[in-house]
C-alpha positions as CSV (number, residue, x, y, z in Angstrom):
1,M,-35.0,70.6,-80.8
2,P,-33.2,73.1,-82.8
3,S,-31.9,76.1,-80.4
4,P,-34.1,79.2,-80.5
5,A,-32.5,81.7,-83.1
6,G,-31.1,84.0,-80.8
7,W,-29.0,81.3,-78.5
8,R,-26.1,80.4,-80.0
9,E,-25.3,78.5,-77.2
10,V,-26.8,75.5,-75.3
11,P,-25.4,72.9,-73.1
12,C,-24.7,69.7,-72.9
13,V,-26.7,66.8,-71.7
14,E,-23.5,65.0,-70.0
15,C,-20.8,67.6,-68.7
16,G,-23.0,70.7,-68.6
17,A,-20.7,72.4,-70.7
18,F,-22.0,75.4,-73.2
19,V,-21.1,74.8,-76.8
20,A,-22.5,76.0,-80.0
21,G,-24.1,73.8,-83.0
22,I,-25.4,71.4,-80.7
23,D,-29.1,71.0,-80.2
24,F,-31.2,70.6,-76.6
25,G,-30.6,67.0,-75.2
26,E,-26.7,66.5,-77.1
27,R,-23.5,65.7,-76.1
28,C,-20.5,68.1,-76.9
29,P,-18.1,66.6,-79.2
30,A,-15.6,66.2,-76.4
31,C,-18.1,63.4,-74.1
32,Q,-19.5,61.8,-77.3
33,R,-16.1,61.0,-78.1
34,R,-15.6,60.2,-74.4
35,R,-18.9,57.8,-75.2
36,A,-17.6,56.6,-78.4
37,K,-14.6,55.1,-76.7
38,R,-16.5,53.4,-73.8
39,V,-18.6,51.4,-76.5
40,R,-15.7,50.7,-78.8
41,V,-14.3,48.9,-76.4
42,I,-17.2,47.7,-74.7
43,T,-18.5,46.8,-78.2
44,R,-14.6,44.4,-79.1
45,R,-15.2,42.5,-75.9
46,V,-18.2,41.0,-76.4
47,S,-17.9,41.1,-79.5
48,L,-14.6,38.6,-79.5
49,A,-16.3,36.8,-76.7
50,V,-19.6,35.3,-78.9
51,T,-16.9,34.8,-81.8
52,A,-15.1,33.2,-80.3
53,A,-18.6,31.0,-78.8
54,V,-19.0,30.6,-81.9
55,A,-16.1,29.8,-83.5
56,A,-15.8,26.9,-80.5
57,W,-19.1,25.3,-81.9
58,V,-18.0,24.9,-85.3
59,L,-15.1,23.1,-84.1
60,T,-17.1,20.5,-81.8
61,R,-19.0,20.1,-84.7
62,P,-18.6,17.6,-87.1
63,A,-18.9,18.6,-90.4
64,T,-20.6,16.4,-92.7
65,S,-20.1,17.2,-95.7
66,P,-18.5,20.0,-97.3
67,T,-21.5,23.1,-97.4
68,S,-21.5,22.4,-93.7
69,Q,-17.4,23.3,-93.4
70,W,-18.8,26.2,-96.2
71,A,-21.4,27.2,-93.8
72,G,-19.5,26.8,-90.2
73,V,-16.1,28.8,-92.0
74,I,-18.7,31.6,-93.2
75,A,-20.7,31.6,-89.6
76,V,-17.7,32.9,-87.5
77,P,-17.2,36.2,-89.6
78,V,-20.1,37.3,-89.6
79,A,-21.1,36.2,-86.1
80,Y,-18.5,38.7,-85.1
81,V,-20.1,41.5,-88.1
82,L,-23.1,41.1,-86.7
83,T,-22.9,40.6,-83.3
84,H,-20.5,44.3,-82.8
85,L,-23.3,45.6,-85.2
86,I,-26.3,45.2,-82.5
87,V,-24.0,45.6,-79.2
88,S,-22.6,48.9,-80.9
89,R,-26.0,50.2,-81.5
90,F,-27.4,49.2,-78.3
91,A,-24.6,50.4,-76.0
92,M,-24.9,53.2,-77.8
93,E,-28.4,54.2,-77.0
94,V,-28.4,52.0,-73.1
95,L,-24.6,53.3,-71.8
96,P,-25.3,56.5,-69.8
């Protein structure tokens, strides 16, 4: 919901500071940067853990054909990218 025309500043939902250019229920740029930094740390750790698990699974399964070898090689970076996207979106929604 946009702020009324006469109001120039609205409070940040997290820190309560009055900031121009944001709408009600939004965070100020400083709070948004802090939140994004926390999300990046969480996302990186979860993505690396999932990628390590996928890599371990691929290494423990013997490849029966060249196609399955390539599928295993491709699965590791794809697991990282997909996990990174999903966890970052989820963390931005869930983190307080």
